VEXDREN-2710 file (C-alpha; in Angstrom, 1 decimal):
% VEXDREN-2710
k/r/px/py/pz
1/MET/61.9/-3.2/-32.9
2/ASN/61.8/-1.3/-36.6
3/ASN/58.8/-4.3/-37.7
4/LYS/56.5/-3.5/-34.7
5/ARG/57.1/0.5/-35.0
6/TYR/56.1/0.0/-38.8
7/PHE/52.8/-2.1/-37.5
8/ILE/51.8/0.4/-34.5
9/LEU/51.9/3.0/-37.5
10/PHE/49.9/1.4/-39.7
11/LEU/47.7/1.1/-37.1
12/PHE/47.3/4.3/-36.1
13/LEU/47.0/5.4/-40.0
14/CYS/44.0/3.0/-40.5
15/ALA/42.4/4.1/-37.0
16/ILE/42.7/7.8/-38.7
17/LEU/41.0/6.8/-41.8
18/PHE/38.5/5.1/-40.4
19/GLY/37.7/7.5/-38.2
20/GLN/37.4/10.4/-41.1
21/ASN/35.2/7.5/-43.1
22/LYS/32.8/6.9/-40.1
23/ALA/32.5/10.8/-39.9
24/SER/31.8/11.1/-43.5
25/ILE/29.1/8.9/-43.3
26/ASN/27.6/10.5/-40.4
27/ALA/27.7/13.7/-42.3
28/SER/26.1/11.9/-45.4
29/ILE/23.3/10.4/-43.1
30/LYS/22.4/14.1/-41.7
31/THR/22.7/15.2/-45.0
32/ALA/19.9/12.7/-46.4
33/LYS/17.7/13.7/-43.1
34/MET/17.5/16.7/-43.8
35/LEU/16.3/16.4/-47.6
36/GLU/13.9/13.7/-46.5
37/ARG/12.3/16.7/-44.1
38/ARG/12.3/18.9/-47.0
39/GLY/10.6/16.8/-49.6
40/ASP/13.5/15.5/-51.4
41/VAL/13.2/12.0/-51.3
42/ASP/14.8/11.1/-54.3
43/GLY/17.8/13.2/-53.3
44/ALA/17.6/11.3/-49.9
45/ILE/17.5/7.9/-51.5
46/ALA/20.7/8.9/-53.7
47/ILE/22.6/9.4/-50.4
48/TYR/21.6/6.6/-48.4
49/GLU/22.6/4.3/-51.6
50/ALA/26.2/6.3/-51.7
51/VAL/26.6/5.4/-48.1
52/LEU/25.5/1.4/-48.4
53/PHE/28.3/1.6/-51.5
54/LYS/30.9/2.7/-48.6
55/ASP/29.6/0.6/-46.2
56/PRO/27.0/-2.2/-47.4
57/LYS/26.3/-3.5/-43.8
58/ASN/25.9/0.5/-42.1
59/HIS/22.5/-0.6/-40.3
60/ARG/21.1/2.8/-39.4
61/THR/21.3/3.3/-43.0
62/ILE/19.5/0.7/-44.0
63/ARG/16.8/0.8/-41.2
64/ASP/16.7/4.3/-42.5
65/LEU/15.9/3.7/-46.1
66/LYS/13.7/1.3/-45.4
67/SER/11.3/3.3/-43.2
68/LEU/11.7/6.0/-46.1
69/PHE/10.3/3.5/-48.9
70/LYS/7.4/2.7/-46.3
71/LYS/6.7/6.7/-45.4
72/ASN/6.5/7.6/-48.5
73/GLN/4.8/4.4/-50.2
74/ARG/7.8/3.5/-52.4
75/TYR/6.9/0.1/-51.8
76/GLU/8.4/-1.2/-55.3
77/ASP/11.8/0.3/-54.2
78/GLY/11.8/-1.3/-51.0
79/ILE/10.7/-4.9/-52.9
80/HIS/13.9/-4.1/-55.1
81/PHE/15.9/-3.4/-52.1
82/ILE/15.3/-5.9/-49.9
83/ARG/15.3/-8.7/-52.9
84/GLU/19.0/-6.7/-53.3
85/ARG/19.8/-7.2/-49.7
86/LEU/18.7/-10.8/-49.3
87/ILE/21.6/-11.8/-52.1
88/HIS/23.7/-11.3/-49.9
89/SER/22.1/-12.0/-46.5
90/PRO/19.6/-15.0/-47.7
91/ASN/19.2/-15.9/-43.9
92/ASP/18.3/-12.6/-42.7
93/ILE/14.8/-13.6/-41.1
94/GLN/14.2/-9.7/-40.8
95/LEU/14.6/-8.9/-44.4
96/TYR/12.0/-12.3/-45.0
97/SER/9.2/-10.8/-43.1
98/GLU/9.8/-7.1/-44.4
99/LEU/9.8/-8.3/-48.0
100/GLY/6.2/-9.9/-47.6
101/GLU/5.2/-7.0/-45.8
102/PHE/6.3/-4.6/-48.9
103/HIS/4.2/-6.9/-51.4
104/PHE/1.4/-6.5/-48.7
105/LEU/1.2/-2.8/-48.3
106/ASN/1.9/-2.7/-52.4
107/ASP/-1.6/-4.8/-53.0
108/GLN/0.3/-8.1/-53.5
109/GLN/-1.3/-10.2/-51.2
110/ASN/-0.6/-13.3/-52.8
111/GLU/3.1/-12.4/-52.8
112/ALA/3.6/-11.4/-49.8
113/LYS/2.0/-14.7/-48.5
114/ALA/4.2/-16.6/-50.8
115/VAL/7.3/-14.8/-49.5
116/TRP/6.1/-15.5/-45.9
117/VAL/5.0/-19.1/-46.4
118/ALA/8.8/-19.8/-47.8
119/GLY/10.4/-18.0/-45.2
120/THR/8.2/-19.9/-42.6
121/GLU/10.0/-23.0/-44.5
122/LYS/13.1/-22.0/-44.8
123/PHE/13.1/-21.1/-40.8
124/LYS/10.9/-23.3/-39.3
125/ASN/13.3/-24.2/-36.5
126/ASN/14.2/-20.4/-35.8
127/ARG/11.9/-19.0/-32.9
128/SER/12.7/-15.4/-33.6
129/TYR/11.0/-15.5/-37.1
130/TYR/8.0/-16.7/-35.7
131/ARG/7.8/-14.2/-33.1
132/ILE/8.6/-11.6/-35.7
133/MET/6.0/-13.1/-38.1
134/VAL/3.3/-13.2/-35.1
135/SER/3.7/-9.4/-33.9
136/LEU/3.3/-8.6/-38.2
137/TYR/0.5/-10.8/-38.4
138/GLY/-1.3/-9.2/-35.9
139/ARG/-0.3/-6.1/-37.2
140/PHE/-2.7/-6.8/-40.5
141/SER/-5.4/-8.8/-38.7
142/LEU/-4.8/-12.1/-40.6
143/ASP/-5.7/-14.5/-37.9
144/GLN/-6.1/-17.2/-40.2
145/GLU/-2.1/-16.8/-41.3
146/MET/-1.3/-16.5/-37.2
147/LEU/-3.2/-19.1/-36.6
148/SER/-1.5/-21.2/-39.2
149/LEU/1.8/-20.2/-38.5
150/LEU/0.8/-21.1/-34.5
151/ASP/0.0/-24.5/-35.6
152/THR/3.4/-24.8/-37.3
153/GLY/5.1/-23.8/-34.0
154/ARG/3.5/-25.5/-31.8
155/GLU/4.7/-28.7/-33.8
156/LYS/8.1/-27.4/-33.3
157/PHE/8.6/-26.0/-29.7
158/GLY/5.4/-27.1/-28.0
159/GLN/1.6/-26.7/-27.5
160/SER/1.8/-23.8/-25.4
161/PHE/4.4/-21.9/-28.0
162/MET/3.4/-18.1/-28.2
163/ALA/0.6/-18.7/-26.3
164/TYR/1.1/-15.5/-24.6
165/GLU/2.0/-13.3/-27.1
166/ALA/-1.4/-14.7/-29.0
167/GLY/-3.4/-13.8/-25.7
168/ILE/-2.1/-10.4/-25.9
169/TYR/-3.3/-10.2/-29.2
170/TYR/-6.9/-11.5/-29.0
171/GLN/-7.0/-9.5/-25.6
172/THR/-6.2/-5.7/-27.5
173/ARG/-8.6/-6.6/-29.9
174/ARG/-11.4/-7.6/-27.0
175/VAL/-11.5/-10.8/-28.6
176/TYR/-12.0/-12.1/-24.5
177/ASP/-12.7/-15.7/-25.2
178/LYS/-9.7/-16.5/-27.6
179/ALA/-7.5/-14.6/-25.3
180/MET/-8.5/-16.4/-22.3
181/ASP/-8.4/-19.6/-24.6
182/GLN/-4.3/-18.8/-25.2
183/PHE/-3.8/-17.5/-21.3
184/ILE/-5.0/-20.5/-20.2
185/LEU/-3.0/-22.8/-22.6
186/HIS/0.2/-21.3/-21.6
187/LEU/-0.7/-21.7/-17.7
188/SER/-1.3/-25.5/-18.2
189/HIS/2.1/-26.1/-20.0
190/GLU/4.0/-23.0/-17.8
191/PRO/2.9/-22.8/-14.5
192/LYS/5.9/-21.1/-13.2
193/GLN/4.6/-18.0/-15.3
194/ASN/1.8/-17.6/-13.4
195/GLY/2.1/-14.3/-12.2
196/ILE/2.6/-12.7/-15.5
197/ILE/-0.8/-14.3/-16.6
198/GLN/-2.9/-13.5/-14.1
199/ARG/-1.8/-10.1/-14.1
200/ARG/-2.7/-10.0/-17.8
201/ILE/-6.4/-11.8/-16.9
202/LEU/-6.7/-9.3/-14.0
203/LEU/-6.0/-6.3/-16.2
204/MET/-8.4/-7.8/-18.8
205/SER/-10.9/-7.9/-16.0
206/ASP/-11.4/-4.1/-16.2
207/ASP/-13.8/-4.4/-18.6
208/GLU/-17.3/-5.3/-17.8
209/ASP/-17.5/-7.2/-20.9
210/ALA/-14.5/-9.6/-20.0
211/VAL/-15.8/-10.4/-16.7
212/PRO/-18.0/-13.3/-17.3
213/ILE/-15.9/-14.6/-20.2
214/ILE/-12.9/-14.7/-17.7
215/GLU/-14.8/-16.3/-15.0
216/LYS/-16.5/-19.0/-17.2
217/LYS/-13.5/-19.8/-19.0
218/LEU/-11.5/-20.1/-15.4
219/LYS/-14.1/-22.3/-14.0
220/ILE/-14.6/-24.7/-16.5
221/ALA/-10.2/-24.8/-17.0
222/SER/-9.9/-25.2/-13.1
223/GLN/-11.5/-28.7/-13.3
224/GLU/-8.7/-29.7/-15.3
225/TYR/-6.0/-27.6/-13.7
226/PRO/-7.3/-27.3/-10.4
227/GLU/-3.6/-26.7/-8.8
228/ILE/-2.8/-23.8/-11.4
229/LEU/-6.0/-22.0/-12.1
230/LEU/-8.1/-22.6/-8.6
231/ASN/-5.7/-19.9/-7.6
232/VAL/-5.9/-17.2/-10.6
233/LEU/-10.0/-17.8/-10.3
234/SER/-9.3/-16.7/-6.5
235/GLU/-7.7/-13.5/-7.4
236/PHE/-9.8/-12.6/-9.6
237/TYR/-12.9/-12.9/-7.7
238/PHE/-10.9/-10.7/-5.2
239/LYS/-10.6/-8.1/-8.1
240/GLN/-14.5/-8.5/-8.2
241/GLN/-14.7/-7.9/-4.2
242/GLU/-16.6/-11.0/-3.9
243/TYR/-14.2/-12.0/-1.4
244/ASP/-16.1/-15.1/0.3
245/ARG/-15.7/-16.6/-3.0
246/ALA/-12.2/-15.9/-3.1
247/PHE/-11.5/-17.4/0.2
248/ASP/-13.2/-20.9/-0.7
249/VAL/-12.1/-21.2/-4.3
250/LYS/-8.0/-20.9/-2.9
251/LYS/-8.8/-23.1/0.5
252/GLU/-10.1/-25.4/-2.5
253/GLY/-7.4/-24.9/-4.4
254/SER/-5.0/-25.9/-1.8
255/LYS/-6.7/-29.3/-1.3
256/SER/-4.5/-30.2/-4.7
257/GLY/-1.7/-29.6/-3.3
258/LYS/1.0/-28.5/-1.4
259/PRO/-0.4/-24.7/-0.3
260/ASN/1.9/-22.1/-1.2
261/LEU/1.7/-20.3/2.2
262/ASN/3.1/-16.8/1.1
263/ASP/0.4/-16.4/-1.0
264/TRP/-1.8/-17.2/1.6
265/LEU/-0.4/-14.6/4.0
266/ALA/-0.8/-12.1/1.2
267/PHE/-4.1/-13.0/0.7
268/ALA/-4.8/-12.9/4.3
269/ASN/-3.1/-9.2/4.2
270/GLU/-4.8/-7.9/1.6
271/CYS/-8.5/-8.9/2.9
272/ARG/-7.7/-6.9/6.0
273/LYS/-6.6/-4.1/4.4
274/GLU/-9.7/-4.1/2.4
275/GLY/-11.5/-4.1/5.7
276/GLN/-12.8/-7.6/4.9
277/TYR/-12.2/-8.8/8.7
278/GLU/-14.0/-11.9/9.0
279/VAL/-12.3/-13.5/5.8
280/SER/-8.9/-12.2/6.6
281/ILE/-9.4/-14.1/10.1
282/GLU/-9.7/-17.4/8.5
283/ALA/-7.3/-16.9/6.2
284/TYR/-4.7/-16.4/9.2
285/ASN/-6.2/-19.4/11.2
286/PHE/-5.4/-21.9/7.7
287/ILE/-2.3/-20.4/7.7
288/LEU/-2.0/-21.2/11.9
289/GLY/-3.3/-24.4/11.2
290/TYR/-0.3/-26.0/9.6
291/LYS/3.6/-27.0/10.8
292/ILE/5.3/-23.5/10.1
293/ASN/8.6/-22.1/10.9
294/SER/8.3/-19.7/13.8
295/ASN/8.8/-16.5/11.0
296/MET/5.8/-17.5/9.1
297/ALA/4.0/-17.9/12.2
298/GLY/5.2/-14.7/13.6
299/LYS/3.8/-12.8/10.5
300/ALA/0.7/-14.5/10.9
301/LEU/-0.4/-14.3/14.2
302/LEU/1.3/-10.4/13.9
303/GLY/-1.3/-10.1/11.0
304/LEU/-4.0/-11.3/12.7
305/ALA/-3.7/-9.0/15.7
306/GLN/-3.4/-6.5/13.3
307/THR/-7.0/-7.3/12.2
308/PHE/-8.4/-7.0/15.5
309/GLU/-6.9/-3.5/15.7
310/ASP/-7.6/-2.9/12.5
311/GLN/-11.1/-3.3/14.1
312/ILE/-10.8/-0.9/17.0
313/ILE/-11.7/2.5/15.4
314/PRO/-10.8/5.9/17.0
315/ALA/-14.1/7.1/18.3
316/HIS/-13.1/11.0/16.9
317/GLU/-16.0/13.5/16.9
318/SER/-16.2/15.6/14.2
319/HIS/-16.6/18.8/16.1
320/LEU/-16.5/22.0/14.3
321/ILE/-13.6/23.6/16.6
322/PRO/-11.1/21.9/19.2
323/TYR/-13.3/22.3/21.9
324/PHE/-10.7/21.2/25.1
325/PHE/-7.0/20.8/24.2
326/ASP/-7.7/18.3/21.5
327/ASN/-4.8/16.3/20.9
328/ASN/-2.9/17.4/23.7
329/LEU/-1.2/14.3/25.0
330/PHE/-1.9/15.4/28.5
331/PHE/-5.4/15.1/28.1
332/GLU/-5.9/13.0/25.3
333/ASP/-8.4/10.0/26.0
334/PRO/-6.9/6.8/24.8
335/PHE/-10.4/5.0/25.4
336/GLN/-11.8/6.7/23.4
337/VAL/-12.1/3.8/20.5
338/ASN/-15.5/1.6/19.0
339/SER/-15.1/-1.7/17.6
340/SER/-16.9/-3.3/15.0
341/ILE/-16.2/-6.9/16.8
342/SER/-18.3/-7.5/20.2
343/PRO/-16.3/-7.8/23.4
344/GLU/-17.7/-11.7/23.7
345/HIS/-16.4/-12.5/20.3
346/LEU/-13.0/-10.7/20.7
347/GLU/-12.7/-11.7/24.1
348/SER/-12.7/-15.7/22.6
349/SER/-10.7/-14.6/19.7
350/LEU/-7.8/-13.4/21.8
351/ALA/-7.8/-16.4/24.0
352/LEU/-7.1/-18.5/20.8
353/TYR/-4.4/-16.0/19.9
354/ASP/-3.0/-15.9/23.1
355/SER/-2.6/-19.8/23.3
356/LEU/-1.0/-19.9/20.1
357/LEU/1.5/-17.1/21.0
358/ILE/2.3/-19.4/23.9
359/SER/3.0/-22.1/21.9
360/LEU/4.7/-20.6/19.8
361/PRO/8.6/-20.7/19.5
362/LYS/11.0/-17.8/19.7
363/SER/10.4/-14.9/16.5
364/PRO/11.2/-11.6/16.1
365/LEU/7.4/-10.6/15.6
366/LEU/6.3/-11.9/19.2
367/ALA/7.2/-8.5/20.5
368/GLU/5.0/-6.5/18.3
369/ALA/2.2/-9.2/18.4
370/TYR/2.5/-9.0/22.4
371/PHE/1.9/-5.4/21.9
372/ARG/-0.5/-5.4/19.3
373/LEU/-2.6/-7.8/21.6
374/GLY/-2.0/-5.8/24.9
375/GLU/-3.2/-3.2/23.2
376/ILE/-6.3/-4.4/22.8
377/LYS/-6.5/-5.6/26.2
378/TYR/-6.0/-2.3/27.2
379/ARG/-8.1/0.0/25.1
380/ILE/-11.0/-2.2/24.0
381/LEU/-11.8/-4.5/27.1
382/GLN/-10.0/-2.6/29.5
383/ASP/-8.5/-5.7/31.3
384/PHE/-5.4/-3.7/32.8
385/ASP/-4.1/-6.8/34.2
386/GLN/-4.2/-8.5/31.1
387/ALA/-2.3/-5.9/29.1
388/TYR/0.2/-5.3/31.7
389/ALA/1.1/-9.0/31.7
390/LEU/1.5/-8.9/27.4
391/LEU/3.0/-5.7/27.2
392/HIS/6.0/-6.9/29.6
393/LYS/5.7/-10.4/27.2
394/ALA/6.8/-7.7/24.5
395/MET/9.1/-6.0/26.5
396/GLN/10.9/-9.5/27.2
397/ASN/10.6/-10.7/23.7
398/LYS/13.5/-7.9/22.4
399/PRO/11.6/-5.1/20.8
400/ASP/13.6/-2.5/18.3
401/LYS/13.6/0.8/19.5
402/LYS/10.8/2.3/18.0
403/LEU/8.8/-0.3/19.5
404/ARG/10.4/-0.5/23.1
405/LEU/9.1/3.1/23.1
406/LYS/5.5/2.0/22.4
407/ILE/5.9/-0.3/25.1
408/THR/7.1/1.6/27.7
409/LEU/4.9/5.0/27.6
410/ARG/1.9/2.1/27.4
411/ILE/2.9/0.5/30.3
412/ALA/2.9/3.5/32.2
413/ASP/-0.8/4.3/31.2
414/VAL/-1.6/0.8/31.9
415/LEU/-0.2/1.4/35.5
416/MET/-2.3/4.7/35.6
417/ALA/-5.1/2.8/34.8
418/LYS/-4.5/0.9/37.7
419/GLY/-4.3/3.3/39.7
420/GLN/-0.8/2.8/40.7
421/ALA/0.9/6.4/40.1
422/LYS/3.8/5.2/42.0
423/GLU/4.5/2.2/40.4
424/ALA/4.4/4.2/37.1
425/MET/6.5/7.3/38.3
426/GLY/9.2/4.7/39.4
427/PHE/9.1/2.5/35.9
428/LEU/9.5/5.7/34.0
429/GLU/12.3/6.6/36.2
430/ARG/13.8/3.5/35.5
431/GLN/13.5/3.8/31.7
432/LEU/14.8/7.5/31.8
433/LYS/18.2/6.0/33.3
434/ARG/18.4/3.5/31.5
435/ASN/18.0/5.7/27.8
436/TYR/16.8/9.6/28.0
437/LEU/14.3/10.4/25.7
438/PRO/11.6/13.0/25.7
439/ALA/8.7/11.0/25.6
440/ILE/9.5/9.4/28.5
441/GLU/10.0/12.8/30.2
442/GLN/6.8/14.0/28.9
443/LYS/4.7/10.8/30.4
444/LYS/6.7/11.4/33.7
445/ILE/5.1/14.9/34.0
446/LEU/1.8/13.3/32.9
447/VAL/1.8/11.6/36.0
448/HIS/3.1/14.7/38.2
449/PHE/0.3/16.4/36.7
450/LEU/-1.7/14.1/37.7
451/THR/-1.0/13.0/41.0
452/ASP/1.1/15.9/42.9
453/GLU/1.0/19.3/43.9
454/PRO/0.5/21.9/41.3
455/ASP/3.1/23.4/42.4
456/SER/5.8/20.6/41.7
457/THR/4.2/20.3/38.6
458/LEU/4.9/23.7/37.5
459/LYS/8.1/23.6/38.5
460/ILE/9.0/20.6/36.5
461/VAL/7.2/21.6/33.1
462/GLN/9.2/25.5/33.7
463/SER/12.7/23.3/33.5
464/SER/11.8/21.2/30.9
465/PHE/11.9/24.0/28.5
466/LEU/15.1/24.5/28.9
467/SER/16.0/21.4/26.9
468/LEU/12.9/22.0/24.7
469/SER/13.0/23.3/21.4
470/PRO/10.0/25.5/20.3
471/VAL/9.4/23.1/16.5
472/ASP/9.5/20.0/19.4
473/PRO/5.8/18.5/19.1
474/SER/5.4/18.2/22.6
475/PHE/5.9/21.9/23.0
476/ASN/2.8/23.5/22.8
477/ASP/1.4/20.7/24.5
478/LEU/3.6/21.7/27.4
479/MET/2.5/25.5/26.9
480/GLU/-1.0/24.6/27.3
481/LEU/-0.5/22.4/30.2
482/LYS/1.6/25.8/31.7
483/ASN/-1.2/28.2/30.9
484/ILE/-3.6/25.8/32.5
485/LEU/-1.7/25.6/36.1
486/THR/-1.0/29.4/36.2
487/GLN/-4.0/30.3/34.9
488/TYR/-6.3/28.0/36.7
489/TYR/-4.3/27.1/40.2
490/GLU/-5.3/30.0/42.5
491/ASN/-3.4/31.4/45.4
492/ASP/-6.3/31.0/48.3
493/SER/-6.9/27.6/49.6
494/SER/-10.7/27.4/47.8
495/GLY/-8.9/28.2/44.3
496/LYS/-6.1/25.7/45.0
497/LEU/-9.0/22.8/46.3
498/ALA/-11.0/23.6/43.5
499/PHE/-7.7/23.1/41.2
500/LEU/-7.3/19.6/43.0
501/HIS/-10.7/17.9/42.2
502/PHE/-10.1/19.0/38.6
503/ILE/-7.1/17.0/38.3
504/LYS/-9.0/14.1/40.2
505/ALA/-11.9/14.1/37.7
506/GLU/-9.0/13.9/34.9
507/TRP/-7.1/11.1/37.4
508/TYR/-10.5/9.1/37.2
509/LEU/-10.6/9.5/33.2
510/ARG/-7.3/7.9/33.0
511/GLN/-8.5/5.0/34.7
512/ARG/-11.8/5.0/32.3
513/LYS/-13.7/5.8/35.3
514/ILE/-16.4/8.4/33.8
515/GLY/-18.9/8.2/35.8
516/ASP/-17.0/9.3/39.1
517/ALA/-15.3/12.0/36.7
518/ILE/-18.7/13.3/36.0
519/LYS/-19.4/13.3/39.9
520/GLU/-15.9/14.8/40.6
521/PHE/-16.9/17.8/38.4
522/GLN/-20.9/18.1/39.4
523/TYR/-19.1/18.0/43.2
524/LEU/-16.7/21.0/42.2
525/ALA/-19.7/23.0/40.5
526/GLU/-21.8/22.5/43.5
527/GLU/-19.5/22.7/46.0
528/MET/-17.1/26.1/44.9
529/PRO/-18.9/27.8/42.4
530/GLY/-16.8/30.8/42.6
531/ALA/-13.6/28.8/41.4
532/LYS/-11.9/30.3/38.1
533/ILE/-11.8/27.4/37.2
534/ILE/-15.2/26.1/37.0
535/PRO/-15.9/27.2/33.3
536/LEU/-13.2/25.0/32.0
537/ALA/-14.4/21.8/34.8
538/ASN/-17.8/22.3/33.2
539/LEU/-17.0/22.5/29.4
540/ARG/-14.9/19.0/30.5
541/LYS/-17.9/17.7/31.6
542/GLY/-20.6/18.8/28.9
543/LEU/-18.1/16.8/26.1
544/LEU/-17.9/14.0/28.6
545/HIS/-22.0/13.8/28.5
546/TYR/-21.6/14.4/24.6
547/ARG/-19.6/11.7/24.5
548/LEU/-21.9/9.3/26.4
549/LYS/-24.6/10.4/24.0
550/GLU/-26.3/12.2/27.1
551/TYR/-27.0/15.4/24.6
552/ASP/-29.8/17.0/26.5
553/LYS/-27.0/17.3/29.6
554/ALA/-24.2/18.8/27.6
555/LEU/-26.7/21.2/25.9
556/VAL/-27.6/22.8/29.6
557/LEU/-23.5/22.6/30.2
558/ALA/-22.9/24.2/26.9
559/LEU/-25.7/27.3/27.2
560/ALA/-24.4/27.7/31.0
561/LEU/-21.0/28.7/29.7
562/ASP/-22.5/31.8/28.3
563/GLY/-21.3/35.2/30.7
564/THR/-17.8/33.4/31.0
565/PRO/-14.4/33.0/29.5
566/LEU/-15.4/30.2/27.4
567/ALA/-18.6/31.8/26.2
568/ASP/-17.7/31.6/22.5
569/ARG/-17.0/27.8/22.5
570/GLY/-20.4/27.2/24.8
571/ILE/-21.8/28.8/21.8
572/ILE/-20.7/26.9/18.9
573/LEU/-20.8/23.6/20.9
574/ALA/-24.6/24.7/21.9
575/GLY/-25.2/25.0/18.0
576/GLN/-23.8/21.7/17.1
577/LEU/-26.1/20.0/19.5
578/TYR/-29.0/21.7/17.9
579/GLU/-28.4/20.6/14.5
580/THR/-26.4/17.3/14.8
581/LYS/-27.9/15.5/17.6
582/ILE/-31.3/17.3/18.8
583/LEU/-32.0/18.1/15.0
584/ASP/-33.3/21.8/15.7
585/MET/-32.3/23.7/12.9
586/GLU/-33.9/27.4/13.9
587/LYS/-32.6/26.7/17.6
588/ALA/-29.1/26.0/15.9
589/MET/-29.5/29.3/14.0
590/GLU/-30.2/31.2/16.9
591/GLN/-26.7/30.4/18.5
END
């Protein structure tokens, strides 16, 4: 028991002495740093040497002292110091390289090279020594010495040894042909590190001078190593925005072995993001041409649908002001889009797409793929029956909550487009019973507005404010709808009838019947010219003519708003027409 107590006491005293010694050393190092900053180099050296006398293996002091010798060009002192260290640490590879470095800095190049050659012989089986020396040779631009060292190392460790590091060395010096030789050498022997080399090559291609060199080197090397380098060449062409060549080269590379379909999917997605839709479609179809699992097939089909959808561009006119409740969910036009592909081509592409969906096993991405296909059928092709069928398939494939809401709202839109108001109302009521969501309630209000008596709609709108916060995104939309109902739905029979004709025109617009809507507005203006809603109806009609590029008719209606509560909008619309469509700047300035 006493022996154990004495042992613990001994350890405790040793810890105290060690702590004191460490604290003393740290204080000495701080003093040396202070003297160094003041310019007292000799004083700093003396303190560092005293610390090393107490603690010969204090790495921080050794590092700081070598740094001090270099910084103050005390190369002879550095050489003497490192030679002394080597006596006690003859196998320290860092010391060997640094001894040669001090000789080199001291203009003793022969001595430096002799030390480095001796080190290479001594540590010829040590990879770390080669890495240290390649970095050092690079710093001093000793190209021949570096190549000689690499030859020695590659005899020991393989032909691609340190090719990546050598490539970076040449790249930083803009010696692009040699950099490419090293990168290709690395890739040919270490294909699993394709990613890091590819990123380096693509980074190098930012320099215009490097582009023709990279292309030439890759084209030559890809003939010998097609399965490795054709994909790199494809990525190079992609970055140069030569998308067709990127696709062709990638396809050629797939002939030499089993294609990496994940890589192909990434390529197709990137082409789509770059707006290269034809190349993107070809890439997705390439993937779908293979026997693949349902998850990969679902991703490819979803990407294909997104490619079609991305070509459907919202046809938002850059108006000077919001003329008619722009972005209000009760007056928005879901069909106001353009497509950069012809309906015929779109139909044939979608037929292929639909057949692939039918043959596809269950996939978690099917719901979204069906939804996107339904969107195109609804918004572009106005094939409402097909859109309805596809949206129901989307609903049956277990969409997540966010997608389910989108599908629900679009099904209601499709039913309205088919003129089936009762079916739309019934569908929305069933969905609300299942899961109450404000967006579904607002879509239900839209159906009421377009098909019910205005008095009934107004009561529903007013009651909805009881459960709606003013910060809710739909609050302003509902307030605008309420204002229209209270402002334009007059008490007399003529005013009520006029409002019903206005609503009927809006109902036609929801069915993509623009011509019928214009006729309804025209009938309203001719038969009930004194109705309060006439200026609003004329503005709406004028904007429809604007969309149809019937600018003269739109201008007549804009000018007809003079003297009405909407005169300011008429003036601005007329000015915009004169300036941007009719191209009469003099008339535009008069507005």
